[in-house]
N, C-alpha and C positions, 0 to 999 in steps of 0.2 A: 811285414806291414810297415808302410811309410807313414810317418806322422809329420805333417807340415809345420812350419814355424808358426803359422796362424793357429793350428790346432794346439800346439804346445802352449801358446800364449793363453788360449782359452782354458786349457787344463790348469795352467798356473793360476789364473784368476779364480777358478773354481776352488782350488786348494786353499788359496789365500782367504777367500770368503768363508770357506768352511772352518778354517783355523780361527778366524776372527769370531765366528759364531760360537765356537767351542770355548775360546778363552774369555769372551765377553761375559758369558754366564757366570763364570767363577769370580768375576770382579765387578759385577753389576751393582752390588750394594743397595738392594731394595727391600731389605727385611722390614717387616712391620710388627709392632708390639701386639701380642695376643691379649684379648680382653681378660679381665679377671673372671675366673670361672665360678665365683661365689659372690654372695652379698657381703661386702666387708663390714657392714653394720651389724652383722649377726655373729661375728666371732666372739669367743669368750676370752676376755683378758687381753685382747690385742685390739687397739682402737682403730676405727675406720680412718681417722686422720693419718695414722702411721702407715697403714696398708696403702692408702692412696698415694702418699708421698713416696713410699718405697717403690710402688709400681711405676709411677710417673717419672720420678727423678732418677732413681737408681737403675731400675730395669729399662725404662725408656731411654735413659742416657746411654746405657750399654748398647742398645739397638742402634741408636744414632751413631755411636762411635764405631761399631762394627761396619756399618755402611760406609763410613768415611775411610776406614782402614782398607776395605776391599777395593774401593775406587782408587785409593792412593797406590795400592799394589799394582793395579792395572796400568796406571799412569807411569809407574816406575819401570815397567817393562820396556817402555819406549825411551827411557833415559840412557844414553850411552855413557860409558865410563863411570857408572854408579858404583861407589865403594860397597863391597859386599856387606860390611858391618851395618851400613845404613839400611839395606834391604833386610838384613837379619833383625834389626830392631823393630821394623814394621811387621815382620812375620811373627815375632814374639807377641807384639800387640794384637795381632790377628787371633792368636791362640787365647790370650787373656780375654778379649772381648767376646769371642765365640763361646768360651766357657762360661762367662758371666751371663750371657743371653740364655744358654741352655739350662744352666743351673737355676736361674731365676724362674724360668718357665716351669721347670719341674717342681720347684718350691711352691709357687702359687697354685699349681695344679693339685698338690697334695695337702692343701689347706681347705677348710670349710666343711669338715665332716664331723663325725661323732667319735669320741675317744674310746671306742670299743672295737678292737681288732678281731678279725675272724677269718675264716676261709683259708685259702692257700697260704697267705703270708703268715698267718698265725702258726700253721703247721711247720713252715720253714723256720720261724723264730724258735719254736720249741725244739726242733731237730738240732739246731746249731747252737742254741744258748741255754737249753734245758728248760726254760720257762720264759713267759712274757716278762715277768717282773725282773728277771736277771738280765734279759736283753735291754729293757728300758733303763735299768740302772747303768748299764755299760754305755748305752747311747747318750744318756745325760752326762755321764762323766766325761765322755769325749767332747760333748758340746761345751761343758763348763771349762774344759782345758783350753778352749779358744776364747773364753770371755776376756774382754778388755783388749782384744786383738782383732783379728780378721780371719775369716775362713768359712768352711762348710763342714757339716757332718753328713756323710753319705752312707746309708745302709745299702750295700750293693752286693751283687753276685759277681765273684771273680770267675768268669766263664772259662778261664784257662785251667783252674783247679777244681771248679765246681763249688767252691766254698762261699759262705756268706759272712760278711763282717761289717762292723761299723767303722768306716774309714775317716781318718782325720785329714782334712784338706786345707792346707795353709793358704791357698789362694784359688783363683778361678781355674787354674791349670792342673790341679792335683786330683787325680783319681787313679785307682789301680788300673794298669793297662788291661784292656778287655773287660773292664768293670761295667756292669749294667746297674744303674741306680734304681732302687725301689722306693726309698724315702730320702728326702733332701731337706736339710735344715740350714738356713742362712744364719751364720754367726758373726757377720760384719756388724759393727755398731749401728749402722743405719737401719738395721732390721729391728732394733729394740730400744735404742737410746731415748727416743721421743717419749716412750711410755715408761721405761724402767730405769733410765739413767745408767749407772754402772751395775745395777742389779741384774746381770745377765741370767742368773739362775732362775729368776722369776719368769723371765721371758721363755726360757726353755720349758718350764712347767706349763705355761700358757700354751705354747706350741703343741705340747702333747695332748692338750684338751681340745685341739682343733684339727687333728690329723684327719684327712679324708682317706680312711682305710679302704673305701671302695676303689679309689684310684690306685692306691698301693697294691691292692689285690689284682686290679686290672693289669698292672705292670708285671706282677708275679705270674699271672696266667699267660701273658704273652711270652714271658721267659720260658715257661714250661713247655710251650708249643714250638719253641725255636729249634 
């Protein structure tokens, strides 16, 4: 079969257009903040002012930063002779901002409920920690170990081993590989300083009084069906 030069040109244009369409989606940078899934005025021990500031400034700022990073990466692909370390720095920032967005969305989604766990997640907690009280004690100890610093506590399933643990996350990029979060607690100072100053343990206690266990159970049920 003979392919003319004109046909080759048309095929090349189609491939080029398809490639642009594929790569453009990865670097489009059009993420939008999710609305708060609860009434922040109804939380116990965590002020509406703090929640709204956290959502708008910290989470909202992370969304904007992620958009800027993705667009920058797309632009960098067209830069000739770009030093690899510069691209590496921006790729690291992509991971930081992506992690911040995801963890904040999980955090806000698991707030706004009643402090009484039940269902699938309670069964898992008892299976892996012996009792809810023992799990809660370990979860709080992990959180308080991050007080005065920055990071996250992530109660997650390690899908590689099938185990469930409370993981210490030093920044937005840390979670067990193949880990699926069930409950997420933000321990960056912006999450509590406005209400509690340096008394991070009081914030941790307040968080436990506002966990949306229905959402945590939903995550556990999705996990069990995977």
